The first five atom37 places (N, CA, C, CB, O) and aatype in JSON, in Angstrom:
{
  "aatype": [12, 15, 11, 16, 16, 13, 2, 16, 7, 9, 9, 3, 11, 9, 1, 10, 3, 11, 17, 10, 17, 4, 0, 1, 13, 13, 11, 16, 1, 1, 10, 0, 0, 0, 0, 9, 11, 15, 7, 2, 19, 1, 19, 2, 3, 15, 2, 0, 11, 14, 15, 1, 15, 19, 4, 0, 7, 3, 1, 10, 10, 9, 3, 11, 11, 7, 5, 9, 13, 6, 19, 2, 19, 4, 0, 9, 15, 14, 12, 1, 10, 15, 0, 16, 10, 0, 0, 5, 10, 18, 1, 6, 16, 5, 1, 15, 9, 3, 11, 1, 6, 11, 5, 1, 6, 9, 1, 6, 10, 6, 1, 10, 7, 1, 9, 1, 0, 14, 11, 2, 1, 14, 3, 11, 1, 7, 1, 1, 6, 1, 0, 11, 18, 11, 1, 7, 3, 19, 2],
  "atom_mask": [
    [1, 1, 1, 1, 1],
    [1, 1, 1, 1, 1],
    [1, 1, 1, 1, 1],
    [1, 1, 1, 1, 1],
    [1, 1, 1, 1, 1],
    [1, 1, 1, 1, 1],
    [1, 1, 1, 1, 1],
    [1, 1, 1, 1, 1],
    [1, 1, 1, 0, 1],
    [1, 1, 1, 1, 1],
    [1, 1, 1, 1, 1],
    [1, 1, 1, 1, 1],
    [1, 1, 1, 1, 1],
    [1, 1, 1, 1, 1],
    [1, 1, 1, 1, 1],
    [1, 1, 1, 1, 1],
    [1, 1, 1, 1, 1],
    [1, 1, 1, 1, 1],
    [1, 1, 1, 1, 1],
    [1, 1, 1, 1, 1],
    [1, 1, 1, 1, 1],
    [1, 1, 1, 1, 1],
    [1, 1, 1, 1, 1],
    [1, 1, 1, 1, 1],
    [1, 1, 1, 1, 1],
    [1, 1, 1, 1, 1],
    [1, 1, 1, 1, 1],
    [1, 1, 1, 1, 1],
    [1, 1, 1, 1, 1],
    [1, 1, 1, 1, 1],
    [1, 1, 1, 1, 1],
    [1, 1, 1, 1, 1],
    [1, 1, 1, 1, 1],
    [1, 1, 1, 1, 1],
    [1, 1, 1, 1, 1],
    [1, 1, 1, 1, 1],
    [1, 1, 1, 1, 1],
    [1, 1, 1, 1, 1],
    [1, 1, 1, 0, 1],
    [1, 1, 1, 1, 1],
    [1, 1, 1, 1, 1],
    [1, 1, 1, 1, 1],
    [1, 1, 1, 1, 1],
    [1, 1, 1, 1, 1],
    [1, 1, 1, 1, 1],
    [1, 1, 1, 1, 1],
    [1, 1, 1, 1, 1],
    [1, 1, 1, 1, 1],
    [1, 1, 1, 1, 1],
    [1, 1, 1, 1, 1],
    [1, 1, 1, 1, 1],
    [1, 1, 1, 1, 1],
    [1, 1, 1, 1, 1],
    [1, 1, 1, 1, 1],
    [1, 1, 1, 1, 1],
    [1, 1, 1, 1, 1],
    [1, 1, 1, 0, 1],
    [1, 1, 1, 1, 1],
    [1, 1, 1, 1, 1],
    [1, 1, 1, 1, 1],
    [1, 1, 1, 1, 1],
    [1, 1, 1, 1, 1],
    [1, 1, 1, 1, 1],
    [1, 1, 1, 1, 1],
    [1, 1, 1, 1, 1],
    [1, 1, 1, 0, 1],
    [1, 1, 1, 1, 1],
    [1, 1, 1, 1, 1],
    [1, 1, 1, 1, 1],
    [1, 1, 1, 1, 1],
    [1, 1, 1, 1, 1],
    [1, 1, 1, 1, 1],
    [1, 1, 1, 1, 1],
    [1, 1, 1, 1, 1],
    [1, 1, 1, 1, 1],
    [1, 1, 1, 1, 1],
    [1, 1, 1, 1, 1],
    [1, 1, 1, 1, 1],
    [1, 1, 1, 1, 1],
    [1, 1, 1, 1, 1],
    [1, 1, 1, 1, 1],
    [1, 1, 1, 1, 1],
    [1, 1, 1, 1, 1],
    [1, 1, 1, 1, 1],
    [1, 1, 1, 1, 1],
    [1, 1, 1, 1, 1],
    [1, 1, 1, 1, 1],
    [1, 1, 1, 1, 1],
    [1, 1, 1, 1, 1],
    [1, 1, 1, 1, 1],
    [1, 1, 1, 1, 1],
    [1, 1, 1, 1, 1],
    [1, 1, 1, 1, 1],
    [1, 1, 1, 1, 1],
    [1, 1, 1, 1, 1],
    [1, 1, 1, 1, 1],
    [1, 1, 1, 1, 1],
    [1, 1, 1, 1, 1],
    [1, 1, 1, 1, 1],
    [1, 1, 1, 1, 1],
    [1, 1, 1, 1, 1],
    [1, 1, 1, 1, 1],
    [1, 1, 1, 1, 1],
    [1, 1, 1, 1, 1],
    [1, 1, 1, 1, 1],
    [1, 1, 1, 1, 1],
    [1, 1, 1, 1, 1],
    [1, 1, 1, 1, 1],
    [1, 1, 1, 1, 1],
    [1, 1, 1, 1, 1],
    [1, 1, 1, 1, 1],
    [1, 1, 1, 1, 1],
    [1, 1, 1, 0, 1],
    [1, 1, 1, 1, 1],
    [1, 1, 1, 1, 1],
    [1, 1, 1, 1, 1],
    [1, 1, 1, 1, 1],
    [1, 1, 1, 1, 1],
    [1, 1, 1, 1, 1],
    [1, 1, 1, 1, 1],
    [1, 1, 1, 1, 1],
    [1, 1, 1, 1, 1],
    [1, 1, 1, 1, 1],
    [1, 1, 1, 1, 1],
    [1, 1, 1, 1, 1],
    [1, 1, 1, 0, 1],
    [1, 1, 1, 1, 1],
    [1, 1, 1, 1, 1],
    [1, 1, 1, 1, 1],
    [1, 1, 1, 1, 1],
    [1, 1, 1, 1, 1],
    [1, 1, 1, 1, 1],
    [1, 1, 1, 1, 1],
    [1, 1, 1, 1, 1],
    [1, 1, 1, 1, 1],
    [1, 1, 1, 0, 1],
    [1, 1, 1, 1, 1],
    [1, 1, 1, 1, 1],
    [1, 1, 1, 1, 1]
  ],
  "atom_positions": [
    [[28.4, -16.11, -7.78], [27.18, -15.81, -6.74], [26.15, -15.95, -7.45], [27.09, -14.44, -6.04], [26.15, -15.6, -8.63]],
    [[25.08, -16.49, -6.84], [23.81, -17.03, -7.15], [22.67, -15.44, -7.3], [23.38, -18.29, -5.7], [23.06, -14.35, -6.87]],
    [[21.44, -15.61, -7.89], [20.84, -14.27, -7.98], [19.86, -14.3, -6.51], [19.88, -14.05, -9.61], [19.49, -13.29, -5.92]],
    [[19.52, -15.85, -6.06], [18.99, -15.92, -4.47], [19.47, -15.61, -3.32], [18.77, -16.92, -4.12], [18.73, -15.62, -2.33]],
    [[20.88, -15.25, -3.21], [21.49, -14.65, -2.36], [21.85, -13.34, -2.31], [22.27, -15.18, -2.24], [22.41, -12.82, -3.28]],
    [[21.56, -12.62, -1.15], [21.65, -11.35, -1.08], [23.28, -10.6, -0.44], [20.38, -11.06, -0.23], [23.89, -10.98, 0.56]],
    [[23.53, -9.89, -1.04], [25.12, -9.28, -0.77], [25.06, -8.39, 0.76], [25.65, -7.98, -2.3], [25.04, -7.16, 0.81]],
    [[25.05, -9.13, 1.73], [24.76, -8.32, 3.02], [26.15, -8.3, 3.54], [23.62, -9.01, 4.13], [26.57, -7.5, 4.38]],
    [[26.9, -9.31, 2.91], [28.56, -9.06, 3.77], [29.22, -8.08, 3.14], [0.0, 0.0, 0.0], [30.21, -7.87, 3.85]],
    [[29.25, -7.1, 1.92], [29.46, -6.24, 1.34], [28.83, -4.52, 1.85], [29.08, -6.84, 0.2], [29.35, -3.44, 2.13]],
    [[27.49, -5.06, 1.76], [27.12, -3.83, 2.0], [25.97, -3.69, 3.04], [26.79, -3.28, 0.78], [25.01, -4.4, 2.74]],
    [[25.8, -2.96, 4.21], [24.97, -2.92, 5.45], [24.58, -2.1, 5.73], [25.31, -3.18, 6.39], [24.01, -2.18, 6.82]],
    [[24.55, -1.05, 5.22], [23.29, 0.36, 4.82], [23.14, 0.54, 3.65], [23.58, 1.89, 5.23], [23.75, 0.05, 2.7]],
    [[22.17, 1.38, 3.69], [21.53, 1.77, 2.4], [20.42, 2.57, 2.54], [21.13, 0.67, 1.63], [19.61, 2.46, 3.46]],
    [[20.33, 3.68, 1.31], [20.13, 4.93, 1.43], [18.22, 4.34, 1.95], [20.62, 6.02, -0.25], [18.13, 3.15, 1.68]],
    [[17.1, 4.79, 2.47], [15.72, 4.49, 2.75], [15.33, 4.65, 1.66], [14.97, 5.17, 3.69], [14.89, 3.54, 1.35]],
    [[15.14, 5.61, 0.48], [14.48, 5.72, -0.47], [14.8, 4.35, -1.73], [14.77, 7.18, -0.82], [14.08, 3.74, -2.53]],
    [[16.1, 4.34, -1.41], [16.41, 3.29, -2.5], [16.21, 1.52, -2.19], [18.0, 3.57, -2.85], [16.16, 0.55, -2.94]],
    [[16.11, 1.73, -0.37], [15.47, 0.46, -0.13], [14.08, -0.14, -0.31], [15.65, 0.32, 0.9], [13.67, -1.29, -0.49]],
    [[13.52, 1.0, -0.18], [12.05, 1.13, -0.95], [11.76, 0.98, -1.93], [11.5, 2.01, -1.01], [10.76, 0.39, -2.34]],
    [[12.55, 1.44, -2.49], [12.53, 0.65, -4.26], [12.71, -0.13, -4.61], [13.05, 0.8, -5.18], [12.23, -0.56, -5.66]],
    [[13.66, -0.78, -3.73], [14.77, -1.95, -4.05], [13.61, -3.47, -3.65], [16.59, -1.75, -2.68], [13.68, -4.58, -4.17]],
    [[12.86, -3.11, -2.83], [11.76, -4.06, -1.88], [10.36, -3.78, -2.72], [11.59, -3.44, 0.06], [9.45, -4.5, -2.29]],
    [[10.07, -3.16, -3.5], [9.28, -2.95, -4.48], [8.02, -2.04, -3.55], [8.87, -4.48, -5.27], [6.83, -2.35, -3.63]],
    [[8.46, -0.99, -2.78], [7.21, -0.73, -1.92], [6.41, 0.56, -3.18], [7.75, 0.02, 0.06], [5.27, 0.96, -3.39]],
    [[7.4, 0.77, -3.58], [7.36, 1.85, -4.64], [7.45, 1.9, -5.96], [8.09, 2.54, -4.47], [8.66, 1.65, -5.92]],
    [[7.19, 2.03, -7.41], [7.42, 1.96, -8.41], [9.05, 2.81, -8.47], [6.17, 2.4, -9.14], [9.76, 2.44, -9.4]],
    [[9.55, 3.74, -7.69], [10.2, 4.93, -8.47], [10.97, 5.25, -7.18], [9.11, 6.28, -9.2], [10.33, 5.5, -6.15]],
    [[12.31, 5.25, -7.18], [12.44, 6.04, -6.03], [12.05, 7.86, -5.75], [13.83, 5.79, -5.85], [11.85, 8.61, -4.79]],
    [[12.07, 7.9, -6.64], [11.27, 9.42, -6.45], [9.93, 9.54, -5.63], [10.82, 10.0, -7.91], [9.73, 10.25, -4.65]],
    [[9.03, 8.67, -6.27], [7.77, 8.26, -5.23], [7.97, 7.72, -3.55], [7.02, 6.95, -5.98], [7.23, 7.83, -2.57]],
    [[9.19, 7.15, -3.72], [9.69, 6.42, -2.13], [10.0, 7.59, -1.85], [11.01, 5.16, -1.86], [9.42, 7.86, -0.8]],
    [[10.73, 8.63, -2.28], [11.34, 10.06, -1.69], [10.26, 10.95, -1.33], [12.27, 10.89, -2.78], [10.44, 11.51, -0.25]],
    [[9.12, 11.27, -1.97], [8.08, 11.98, -2.01], [7.0, 11.53, -0.27], [7.35, 11.53, -3.7], [6.58, 12.13, 0.72]],
    [[7.01, 10.27, -0.77], [5.79, 9.29, 0.83], [7.03, 9.57, 2.05], [5.38, 6.56, 0.55], [6.6, 9.91, 3.16]],
    [[8.6, 9.43, 1.9], [8.62, 10.27, 3.27], [9.23, 11.46, 3.49], [9.16, 9.61, 4.21], [9.84, 11.76, 4.51]],
    [[9.07, 12.18, 2.49], [9.42, 14.28, 3.02], [7.77, 13.97, 3.1], [10.31, 16.18, 1.33], [7.52, 14.92, 3.84]],
    [[6.38, 13.31, 2.88], [5.37, 13.92, 3.69], [5.26, 12.89, 4.53], [4.08, 14.38, 3.06], [4.04, 12.73, 4.66]],
    [[5.81, 12.15, 5.14], [5.76, 11.38, 6.63], [4.95, 10.54, 6.63], [0.0, 0.0, 0.0], [4.21, 10.36, 7.6]],
    [[4.89, 9.79, 5.46], [4.26, 8.44, 5.46], [5.31, 7.15, 5.45], [3.33, 8.37, 4.16], [5.26, 6.03, 4.95]],
    [[6.0, 7.65, 6.02], [7.31, 6.39, 6.36], [8.06, 6.84, 7.47], [8.56, 6.15, 5.05], [8.67, 7.91, 7.39]],
    [[8.1, 6.03, 8.71], [8.7, 6.06, 9.8], [9.71, 4.85, 10.17], [7.73, 6.23, 10.66], [9.38, 3.66, 10.1]],
    [[10.95, 5.32, 10.55], [11.6, 4.25, 10.3], [11.82, 4.51, 12.47], [13.16, 4.36, 8.76], [11.75, 5.58, 13.06]],
    [[12.04, 3.31, 13.01], [11.84, 2.9, 14.46], [10.84, 4.29, 15.36], [13.64, 2.66, 15.19], [11.24, 5.04, 16.25]],
    [[9.86, 4.23, 14.91], [8.82, 5.51, 15.39], [9.49, 6.61, 15.34], [8.22, 5.49, 16.87], [9.32, 7.11, 16.45]],
    [[10.35, 7.5, 14.53], [10.8, 8.4, 13.97], [10.66, 9.08, 12.79], [11.52, 8.2, 14.05], [10.87, 8.2, 11.95]],
    [[10.47, 10.0, 12.26], [9.91, 10.77, 11.37], [11.59, 10.27, 10.46], [9.34, 12.64, 11.95], [12.59, 9.82, 11.02]],
    [[11.41, 10.55, 8.96], [12.83, 10.18, 8.82], [12.92, 11.27, 7.22], [13.16, 8.07, 8.69], [11.96, 11.91, 6.8]],
    [[14.49, 11.24, 6.48], [14.08, 11.7, 5.5], [14.74, 10.88, 4.04], [14.36, 13.11, 5.71], [15.64, 10.11, 4.36]],
    [[14.55, 10.89, 2.98], [14.93, 10.18, 2.2], [16.88, 9.75, 2.2], [14.3, 10.9, 1.03], [17.38, 8.73, 1.72]],
    [[17.21, 10.25, 2.52], [18.81, 9.78, 2.8], [19.06, 9.02, 3.71], [19.71, 10.74, 3.12], [19.92, 8.17, 3.51]],
    [[18.38, 9.07, 5.0], [18.45, 7.94, 6.19], [18.95, 6.72, 5.79], [17.11, 7.59, 6.8], [18.55, 6.29, 4.7]],
    [[19.93, 5.9, 6.56], [20.57, 4.88, 6.58], [19.72, 3.99, 7.11], [21.71, 4.99, 7.14], [19.17, 4.14, 8.2]],
    [[19.51, 2.73, 6.13], [18.38, 1.8, 6.57], [19.28, 0.13, 6.49], [16.78, 1.99, 5.27], [19.73, -0.49, 5.53]],
    [[19.24, -0.17, 8.0], [20.1, -1.22, 8.19], [18.96, -2.87, 8.51], [21.22, -0.64, 9.65], [17.76, -2.71, 8.74]],
    [[19.57, -4.24, 8.47], [18.89, -5.2, 9.08], [18.49, -4.98, 10.16], [19.39, -6.14, 9.15], [19.11, -4.13, 10.8]],
    [[17.55, -5.51, 10.67], [16.42, -4.98, 12.13], [15.99, -3.93, 11.79], [0.0, 0.0, 0.0], [15.14, -4.47, 11.08]],
    [[15.7, -2.37, 11.57], [14.83, -1.8, 11.34], [13.88, -2.07, 11.38], [14.88, -1.48, 10.74], [13.57, -3.19, 10.95]],
    [[12.94, -1.23, 11.87], [11.51, -1.42, 11.86], [10.58, -0.61, 11.55], [11.16, -1.72, 12.8], [10.19, -0.04, 12.56]],
    [[9.92, -0.21, 10.43], [9.67, 0.88, 9.16], [8.1, 0.6, 9.44], [10.4, 0.45, 7.25], [7.76, -0.58, 9.57]],
    [[7.17, 1.59, 9.54], [6.21, 2.05, 8.97], [5.6, 2.45, 7.85], [6.15, 2.52, 9.31], [6.04, 3.6, 7.77]],
    [[4.63, 2.24, 6.57], [4.91, 2.52, 5.47], [2.73, 3.04, 5.16], [5.96, 0.95, 4.58], [1.81, 2.23, 5.02]],
    [[2.65, 4.22, 5.17], [1.27, 4.5, 5.14], [1.55, 4.2, 3.28], [0.64, 6.33, 5.94], [2.63, 4.62, 2.86]],
    [[0.97, 3.77, 2.63], [0.87, 3.69, 0.93], [-0.9, 3.74, 0.47], [1.69, 1.9, 0.3], [-1.5, 2.68, 0.31]],
    [[-1.45, 4.8, 0.34], [-2.23, 5.31, 0.15], [-3.33, 4.48, 0.72], [-2.15, 5.67, -0.99], [-3.89, 3.6, 0.07]],
    [[-3.61, 4.76, 1.85], [-4.24, 4.5, 3.05], [-4.02, 2.85, 3.61], [0.0, 0.0, 0.0], [-4.71, 2.55, 4.59]],
    [[-3.44, 2.15, 3.26], [-2.91, 0.68, 3.35], [-1.61, 0.94, 4.52], [-2.3, 0.0, 1.57], [-0.81, 1.86, 4.37]],
    [[-1.55, 0.01, 5.65], [-0.02, 0.72, 6.33], [0.25, -0.41, 6.07], [0.35, 1.4, 7.97], [-0.53, -1.26, 5.67]],
    [[1.67, -0.56, 6.33], [2.6, -1.72, 6.16], [3.52, -1.6, 7.13], [3.28, -1.81, 4.85], [4.2, -0.58, 7.28]],
    [[3.65, -2.96, 8.07], [4.31, -2.55, 9.58], [5.15, -3.86, 9.0], [3.21, -2.57, 11.44], [4.73, -5.01, 8.86]],
    [[6.65, -3.25, 8.67], [7.7, -4.39, 8.42], [9.24, -4.56, 8.81], [7.75, -4.47, 7.16], [9.87, -3.56, 8.48]],
    [[9.59, -5.0, 9.09], [10.89, -5.48, 9.74], [11.59, -5.72, 8.78], [10.89, -6.62, 10.62], [11.26, -6.67, 8.07]],
    [[12.94, -4.85, 8.39], [14.09, -4.72, 7.83], [14.64, -6.54, 8.04], [15.01, -3.34, 8.66], [14.46, -7.17, 9.08]],
    [[15.31, -7.08, 6.84], [16.12, -8.61, 6.91], [16.79, -8.84, 6.88], [16.18, -9.4, 6.48], [17.49, -9.54, 7.6]],
    [[17.03, -7.76, 5.0], [17.96, -8.09, 4.82], [18.38, -6.82, 3.85], [17.94, -9.44, 4.48], [17.51, -5.96, 3.75]],
    [[19.73, -6.57, 3.04], [19.78, -5.09, 2.12], [20.51, -5.7, 0.69], [20.96, -3.57, 3.02], [21.43, -6.5, 0.54]],
    [[19.54, -4.81, -0.44], [19.78, -5.05, -1.3], [20.61, -4.25, -2.43], [18.91, -5.36, -1.41], [19.74, -3.62, -3.04]],
    [[21.72, -4.0, -2.93], [21.84, -2.46, -3.8], [21.33, -2.47, -4.69], [22.99, -1.91, -4.28], [21.18, -1.35, -5.19]],
    [[20.7, -3.71, -5.49], [19.95, -3.39, -6.67], [18.31, -3.83, -6.74], [20.72, -4.08, -7.81], [18.06, -4.59, -5.8]],
    [[17.25, -3.59, -7.48], [15.83, -3.83, -7.68], [15.79, -5.25, -8.06], [15.17, -2.89, -8.75], [16.26, -5.6, -9.14]],
    [[15.32, -5.98, -7.34], [14.98, -7.66, -7.33], [13.54, -8.05, -7.68], [15.23, -8.32, -5.81], [12.62, -7.23, -7.69]],
    [[13.42, -9.09, -7.91], [12.43, -9.5, -8.34], [11.2, -9.58, -7.23], [12.82, -10.63, -8.93], [11.48, -9.74, -6.04]],
    [[9.83, -9.47, -7.69], [9.24, -9.23, -6.56], [9.51, -10.77, -5.54], [7.62, -8.79, -6.96], [9.39, -10.67, -4.32]],
    [[9.76, -11.73, -5.99], [9.88, -13.08, -5.0], [10.84, -12.58, -4.2], [10.35, -14.61, -5.65], [10.62, -12.5, -3.0]],
    [[12.55, -11.99, -4.95], [13.43, -12.14, -4.29], [13.21, -10.56, -3.23], [14.74, -12.45, -5.29], [13.7, -10.46, -2.11]],
    [[12.55, -9.67, -3.77], [12.02, -8.93, -2.76], [11.31, -8.56, -1.37], [11.71, -8.73, -3.13], [11.62, -7.72, -0.53]],
    [[10.17, -9.56, -1.41], [9.48, -9.9, -0.64], [10.78, -10.65, 0.47], [8.27, -10.71, -1.37], [10.24, -10.63, 1.58]],
    [[11.63, -11.02, 0.57], [12.61, -11.85, 1.2], [13.66, -10.5, 1.69], [13.34, -13.15, 0.01], [14.8, -10.77, 2.07]],
    [[13.25, -9.24, 1.66], [14.21, -8.21, 2.23], [13.85, -7.46, 3.18], [14.64, -7.38, 1.4], [14.39, -6.49, 3.71]],
    [[12.29, -8.31, 3.47], [11.68, -7.96, 4.74], [10.35, -8.9, 5.23], [11.27, -6.44, 4.58], [9.95, -9.76, 4.44]],
    [[9.72, -8.74, 6.42], [9.28, -9.66, 7.19], [7.74, -8.65, 7.96], [10.72, -10.24, 8.28], [7.78, -7.94, 8.97]],
    [[6.79, -8.89, 7.25], [5.74, -8.42, 7.6], [5.33, -8.12, 9.45], [4.91, -9.36, 6.87], [5.54, -9.33, 9.39]],
    [[5.08, -7.84, 10.55], [4.38, -8.17, 10.76], [3.04, -8.83, 11.1], [4.7, -7.99, 10.69], [2.09, -8.26, 10.55]],
    [[2.74, -9.81, 11.81], [1.22, -10.86, 11.52], [-0.15, -9.09, 12.0], [1.09, -13.07, 13.49], [-1.23, -8.86, 11.45]],
    [[0.52, -8.25, 13.11], [-0.89, -7.24, 13.67], [-0.86, -6.31, 12.0], [-0.43, -5.82, 15.66], [-2.01, -6.17, 11.59]],
    [[0.0, -5.83, 11.25], [-0.12, -5.48, 9.9], [-0.83, -5.94, 9.25], [0.69, -5.55, 9.31], [-1.9, -5.36, 9.11]],
    [[-0.58, -7.33, 8.45], [-1.77, -8.29, 7.83], [-3.11, -8.05, 8.0], [-1.72, -9.56, 8.29], [-3.96, -7.75, 7.17]],
    [[-3.24, -8.32, 9.83], [-4.38, -8.93, 9.82], [-4.97, -7.76, 9.73], [-4.74, -9.86, 10.85], [-5.94, -7.87, 8.98]],
    [[-4.82, -6.4, 10.25], [-5.0, -5.27, 9.59], [-5.69, -4.39, 8.31], [-4.22, -5.23, 9.54], [-6.67, -3.64, 8.26]],
    [[-4.71, -4.86, 7.27], [-4.92, -4.93, 5.84], [-5.93, -5.81, 5.66], [-3.76, -5.32, 5.06], [-6.69, -5.43, 4.78]],
    [[-6.34, -7.21, 6.33], [-6.87, -7.67, 5.55], [-8.45, -7.3, 5.98], [-6.38, -9.0, 5.41], [-9.29, -7.66, 5.16]],
    [[-9.02, -6.53, 7.35], [-10.1, -6.31, 7.63], [-10.18, -4.96, 7.05], [-10.38, -6.54, 8.96], [-11.32, -4.59, 6.78]],
    [[-9.2, -4.12, 6.77], [-9.44, -3.01, 5.91], [-10.11, -3.63, 4.47], [-7.96, -2.17, 5.68], [-11.04, -3.08, 3.89]],
    [[-9.62, -4.6, 4.13], [-10.21, -5.27, 2.62], [-11.27, -5.82, 2.6], [-9.51, -6.26, 2.01], [-11.67, -6.13, 1.48]],
    [[-11.95, -6.09, 3.53], [-12.97, -6.73, 3.98], [-13.98, -5.98, 3.91], [-12.84, -7.2, 5.1], [-14.93, -6.18, 3.15]],
    [[-13.86, -4.86, 4.82], [-14.55, -3.5, 4.46], [-14.58, -2.94, 3.45], [-14.24, -2.65, 5.0], [-15.67, -2.51, 3.07]],
    [[-13.64, -2.77, 2.81], [-14.17, -2.06, 1.21], [-15.05, -3.17, 0.46], [-12.65, -1.64, -0.01], [-15.95, -2.85, -0.31]],
    [[-14.73, -4.44, 0.74], [-15.5, -5.2, 0.15], [-16.86, -5.28, -0.04], [-15.27, -5.96, 0.49], [-17.55, -5.48, -1.04]],
    [[-17.13, -5.06, 1.24], [-18.35, -5.03, 1.94], [-19.22, -3.87, 1.39], [-18.1, -4.91, 3.44], [-20.34, -3.95, 0.9]],
    [[-18.28, -2.55, 1.64], [-18.85, -0.87, 1.23], [-19.3, -1.38, -0.36], [-17.26, 0.77, 1.25], [-20.46, -1.33, -0.75]],
    [[-18.22, -1.85, -1.13], [-18.23, -2.14, -2.4], [-19.95, -3.2, -3.22], [-16.67, -2.99, -2.4], [-20.38, -3.14, -4.37]],
    [[-20.39, -3.89, -2.19], [-21.13, -4.65, -2.16], [-22.59, -4.21, -1.96], [-20.67, -5.38, -1.4], [-23.61, -4.74, -2.38]],
    [[-22.38, -2.71, -0.95], [-23.34, -2.33, -0.24], [-24.25, -1.3, -0.98], [0.0, 0.0, 0.0], [-25.41, -1.08, -0.65]],
    [[-23.53, -0.63, -2.11], [-23.43, 0.78, -2.69], [-24.79, 0.47, -3.79], [-21.63, 1.24, -3.53], [-24.9, -0.71, -4.13]],
    [[-25.62, 1.26, -4.23], [-26.66, 1.45, -4.69], [-25.83, 1.55, -6.13], [-27.57, 2.6, -4.03], [-24.93, 2.39, -6.22]],
    [[-26.23, 0.44, -7.55], [-25.75, 0.82, -8.59], [-26.7, 1.58, -9.36], [-25.26, -0.16, -9.2], [-27.91, 1.35, -9.39]],
    [[-25.99, 2.66, -10.08], [-26.73, 3.58, -11.22], [-27.46, 2.84, -12.57], [-25.55, 4.61, -11.85], [-26.56, 2.24, -13.15]],
    [[-28.39, 2.7, -13.07], [-28.84, 2.42, -14.09], [-27.79, 3.01, -15.32], [-30.22, 2.89, -14.03], [-27.19, 4.08, -15.33]],
    [[-27.79, 1.98, -16.3], [-27.04, 1.57, -17.49], [-27.61, 2.56, -18.07], [-27.14, 0.16, -18.14], [-26.73, 3.23, -18.61]],
    [[-28.54, 2.95, -18.23], [-29.12, 4.34, -19.01], [-30.58, 4.77, -18.8], [-29.02, 4.17, -20.6], [-31.42, 4.02, -18.31]],
    [[-30.88, 6.27, -19.28], [-31.64, 6.97, -18.48], [-33.47, 6.1, -19.24], [-31.17, 9.03, -18.74], [-33.94, 5.52, -20.22]],
    [[-33.75, 6.56, -18.03], [-35.0, 5.73, -18.28], [-36.12, 6.05, -19.35], [-35.67, 5.7, -17.09], [-35.41, 6.58, -20.21]],
    [[-37.14, 6.07, -19.76], [-38.51, 5.79, -20.49], [-39.23, 6.92, -20.43], [-39.36, 4.66, -19.93], [-39.16, 7.56, -19.38]],
    [[-39.66, 7.17, -20.98], [-41.15, 8.13, -20.93], [-42.11, 7.23, -19.8], [-42.13, 8.2, -22.82], [-42.71, 7.8, -18.88]],
    [[-42.14, 6.18, -19.96], [-42.65, 5.17, -18.65], [-42.36, 5.41, -17.44], [-42.19, 3.9, -18.67], [-43.0, 5.92, -16.52]],
    [[-40.93, 4.83, -17.57], [-40.24, 5.15, -16.61], [-40.25, 6.18, -16.12], [0.0, 0.0, 0.0], [-40.62, 6.17, -14.95]],
    [[-39.83, 7.58, -16.75], [-39.87, 8.87, -16.07], [-41.8, 9.21, -15.55], [-39.11, 10.18, -17.41], [-42.33, 10.25, -15.16]],
    [[-42.1, 8.45, -15.68], [-43.77, 8.93, -15.18], [-43.9, 7.98, -14.04], [-45.24, 8.65, -16.46], [-45.1, 7.96, -13.77]],
    [[-43.28, 7.23, -13.28], [-43.78, 6.13, -12.48], [-42.73, 6.56, -11.52], [-43.81, 4.5, -13.08], [-43.07, 6.29, -10.36]],
    [[-41.21, 7.32, -11.63], [-40.54, 7.94, -10.99], [-41.64, 9.09, -10.65], [-39.26, 8.22, -11.65], [-42.4, 8.85, -9.71]],
    [[-41.72, 9.9, -11.1], [-42.26, 11.36, -10.43], [-43.73, 10.95, -9.65], [-42.61, 12.75, -11.87], [-44.0, 11.59, -8.64]],
    [[-44.84, 9.71, -10.18], [-45.5, 9.4, -9.39], [-44.71, 9.05, -7.9], [-46.19, 8.49, -10.03], [-45.08, 9.74, -6.95]],
    [[-43.56, 7.92, -7.63], [-43.2, 7.59, -6.65], [-42.87, 9.06, -5.75], [-42.16, 6.61, -6.94], [-43.34, 9.03, -4.62]],
    [[-42.21, 10.18, -6.09], [-41.89, 10.98, -5.55], [-43.15, 11.89, -5.21], [-40.9, 11.39, -6.18], [-42.95, 12.59, -4.22]],
    [[-44.13, 12.02, -5.67], [-45.02, 13.06, -5.52], [-45.71, 12.05, -4.03], [-46.15, 13.48, -7.18], [-46.05, 12.62, -2.99]],
    [[-45.81, 10.44, -4.23], [-46.15, 9.64, -3.21], [-47.69, 9.3, -3.5], [0.0, 0.0, 0.0], [-48.46, 9.53, -2.57]],
    [[-48.35, 8.66, -4.94], [-48.63, 8.76, -5.52], [-49.04, 7.01, -5.76], [-47.96, 9.66, -6.02], [-50.04, 6.57, -6.33]],
    [[-48.2, 6.44, -5.3], [-48.17, 5.06, -5.34], [-49.12, 3.85, -4.4], [-46.85, 4.93, -5.08], [-49.22, 3.62, -3.19]],
    [[-49.55, 3.44, -5.26], [-50.76, 2.36, -4.43], [-50.4, 1.16, -3.58], [-51.71, 1.63, -5.49], [-51.28, 0.48, -3.05]]
  ]
}
């Protein structure tokens, strides 16, 4: 068996926390289990426990630090795979991709619109100018 094929014939169910770890949504199973327990992961529009079985065809809603992924489970793997192979375990919906892209654009615009703090403190002349400006003595 090559590395690119999945062992879907032998295993058809897997724990939810393990699948999230194998699909590389979380770095550790502990983080995946904590996200599930806090209600950030839903399976087929219902709350789940880390031990819930996941099989191909299930729909997951994953809230990961404000980024919401809506994915359909395509395959099950009993072990953690490389990122390119792990991406084949699920298919993200187009609506989810569009929402995350809009959120990214909004964050970028907010970042560009922020006033940046000066790199160093103003000198004596700068402090005087600022005091004049605050008093309204600007000509």
